[in-house]
C-alpha positions as CSV (number, residue, x, y, z in Angstrom):
1,M,-41.1,54.1,129.8
2,L,-44.7,53.3,129.9
3,H,-44.1,51.2,126.8
4,Y,-41.5,49.1,128.5
5,A,-43.7,48.5,131.5
6,I,-46.5,47.3,129.1
7,V,-44.1,44.9,127.3
8,F,-42.9,43.4,130.7
9,F,-46.5,43.0,131.8
10,I,-47.4,41.2,128.6
11,I,-44.3,39.0,129.0
12,A,-45.3,38.2,132.6
13,I,-48.9,37.3,131.4
14,I,-47.5,35.0,128.6
15,A,-45.1,33.4,131.0
16,A,-47.8,32.8,133.6
17,V,-50.0,31.1,131.0
18,F,-47.2,28.7,130.0
19,G,-46.5,27.9,133.7
20,F,-43.1,29.7,134.1
21,G,-43.7,31.1,137.5
22,G,-40.2,32.5,138.2
23,I,-40.1,34.3,134.9
24,A,-43.6,35.7,135.4
25,A,-42.8,37.0,138.8
26,G,-39.6,38.6,137.6
27,A,-41.3,40.3,134.6
28,S,-44.2,41.4,136.7
29,S,-41.9,43.0,139.3
30,I,-39.9,44.8,136.6
31,A,-43.2,46.1,135.0
32,Q,-44.4,47.4,138.4
33,I,-41.1,49.3,139.0
34,L,-41.1,50.8,135.5
35,F,-44.8,51.9,136.0
36,V,-44.0,53.6,139.3
37,V,-41.0,55.3,137.7
38,F,-43.2,56.4,134.8
39,L,-45.9,57.8,137.2
40,V,-43.3,59.8,139.2
41,L,-41.7,61.3,136.1
42,A,-45.1,62.1,134.6
43,I,-46.3,63.9,137.7
44,G,-43.0,65.7,138.1
45,S,-43.1,66.9,134.5
46,F,-46.7,67.9,134.9
47,F,-45.9,70.2,137.9
48,F,-42.5,71.4,136.9
49,G,-43.1,71.6,133.2
50,R,-45.4,74.5,133.6
51,G,-43.4,77.3,132.1
52,K,-44.0,81.0,132.4
């Protein structure tokens, strides 16, 4: 999931460089959502993944 967040972040940067503001904003918001979901899942697996 972190991979997809990084990919959308790179797409947002490339779109911003070429002047596509709407595409850059959309890719940036998707990247932010995926990163937050990744953080929540990573923290949850850290705490609940401790076995025995």
